[in-house]
FIKOL-98653 format. One line per 5 residues: number of its first residue (from 1); for each residue x, y, z of C-alpha. Coordinates in steps of 0.001 Angstrom, whole numbers, plus 500000, padded with zeros to 6 digits. Layout:
FIKOL-98653
NUM	X Y Z ~ ...;
END
This chain:
FIKOL-98653
1	500000 500000 500000 ~ 501234 503463 499125 ~ 501153 505539 502306 ~ 499220 508791 502293 ~ 501675 511677 502673;
6	500466 512670 506162 ~ 501174 509140 507380 ~ 504628 509115 505800 ~ 505459 512314 507679 ~ 504171 510790 510938;
11	506357 507725 510404 ~ 509379 509902 509584 ~ 509010 511659 512954 ~ 508031 508719 515195 ~ 509508 505706 513408;
16	508051 502777 511538 ~ 506435 499618 512856 ~ 508191 497973 515791 ~ 507663 495231 518338 ~ 510083 496652 520892;
21	507419 497709 523456 ~ 509391 500888 523976 ~ 509544 504360 522459 ~ 507325 505230 519540 ~ 506210 503496 516368;
26	503739 504188 513588 ~ 501710 501459 511914 ~ 499982 502280 508615 ~ 497374 500105 506926 ~ 494297 500310 504736;
31	491102 498743 506043 ~ 487422 498763 505269 ~ 486243 502237 506358 ~ 483426 500525 508270 ~ 485829 498301 510239;
36	486071 498633 514004 ~ 489040 500938 514595 ~ 489393 499782 518196 ~ 489954 496175 517104 ~ 492655 497327 514707;
41	494245 499533 517379 ~ 494266 496657 519856 ~ 495949 494357 517314 ~ 498624 497000 516695 ~ 499087 497446 520454;
46	499716 493712 520813 ~ 502202 493774 517912 ~ 504011 496784 519386 ~ 504371 495150 522818 ~ 505792 492070 521115;
51	507277 489310 523293 ~ 506371 491142 526512 ~ 502690 490546 525718 ~ 503167 486814 526219 ~ 505740 487168 528974;
56	503494 489193 531287 ~ 500203 487873 529918 ~ 497390 489510 528050 ~ 495588 490542 531248 ~ 498522 492732 532281;
61	498369 494699 529036 ~ 494602 494818 528628 ~ 494282 496168 532180 ~ 496010 499365 531056 ~ 493934 499724 527859;
66	491359 502500 528100 ~ 489708 504739 525526 ~ 490035 508312 526799 ~ 488915 510328 523774 ~ 487227 509791 520431;
71	485959 512018 517687 ~ 484669 511913 514153 ~ 486056 514296 511549 ~ 488733 516944 511823 ~ 489999 518207 515150;
76	493103 519355 517005 ~ 495126 516331 518114 ~ 497775 518333 519954 ~ 495125 520135 522021 ~ 493270 516864 522614;
81	496437 515212 523898 ~ 497643 518129 526014 ~ 494274 518807 527647 ~ 493398 515175 528317 ~ 492043 514483 531783;
86	494024 511222 531836 ~ 497237 511488 533890 ~ 498726 508648 531802 ~ 498007 510434 528522 ~ 499241 513769 529896;
91	502530 512263 531049 ~ 503087 510384 527800 ~ 502125 513440 525758 ~ 504642 515599 527583 ~ 507393 513134 526653;
96	506099 512624 523121 ~ 505791 516317 522296 ~ 508666 517832 524231 ~ 511541 515351 524264 ~ 513249 516966 521290;
101	512647 520728 521423 ~ 514521 521252 518142 ~ 512030 519041 516313 ~ 508898 520257 518106 ~ 507485 521970 515012;
106	507953 518753 512989 ~ 506254 516709 515722 ~ 503236 519020 515905 ~ 502956 519253 512102 ~ 503147 515472 511631;
111	500487 514812 514268 ~ 498175 517454 512860 ~ 498589 516308 509252 ~ 497824 512695 510167 ~ 494934 513177 512583;
116	493334 516599 511971 ~ 492588 516828 508245 ~ 489191 517142 506626 ~ 489797 513584 505341 ~ 489828 512265 508926;
121	486935 509887 509519 ~ 487587 508901 513131 ~ 490318 509402 515748 ~ 490708 507641 519101 ~ 493160 508120 521982;
126	493907 505256 524394 ~ 495878 504845 527590 ~ 498157 501837 527256 ~ 500604 499979 529479 ~ 500853 497193 532005;
131	499580 499278 534912 ~ 502952 499087 536666 ~ 506276 499654 534910 ~ 505086 500651 531427 ~ 502623 503348 530419;
136	501848 505312 527318 ~ 499421 506489 524708 ~ 498075 505074 521474 ~ 496484 507344 518873 ~ 494486 505684 516102;
141	493163 507606 513141 ~ 491389 506509 509997 ~ 490790 508514 506846 ~ 487520 508261 504943 ~ 489334 506077 502372;
146	490150 503493 505048 ~ 493828 504458 505260 ~ 494719 504134 508937 ~ 497636 505318 511058 ~ 498244 504172 514603;
151	500903 505832 516748 ~ 502001 503867 519803 ~ 504233 505386 522472 ~ 505369 503581 525633 ~ 507720 504720 528389;
156	508696 503282 531747;
END
């Protein structure tokens, strides 16, 4: 699948698919626009956690999974992340947005291009982690065409 430009920019900033359970990774796919985005996001989450999913057990990782925000259509992903009422999302967002001050404009632009356009069909923000050592945020967005980008970010 040829990646839509906004998703290529997101991947350039946050990295491509990974199963390291650490840092950030972007997963891009094309699905039926009527498909359940949460199911796709959960599958990506499991892939991103990789071997630790089996090591600690599914219950450890599902216990930290929680939808904290969802919208249809265009929006403001940076504002949605920074004003979240979730302490987990706020902490992860601070790291995600401010770790590299020199690249901050690129980070904001990539997030906005991927999740805020008029082509955005749906966007969801999840808390993720094992509830103990690992925590983070997962942002899933799907365009009206079915092109989907999922950004996973985990820290300890």
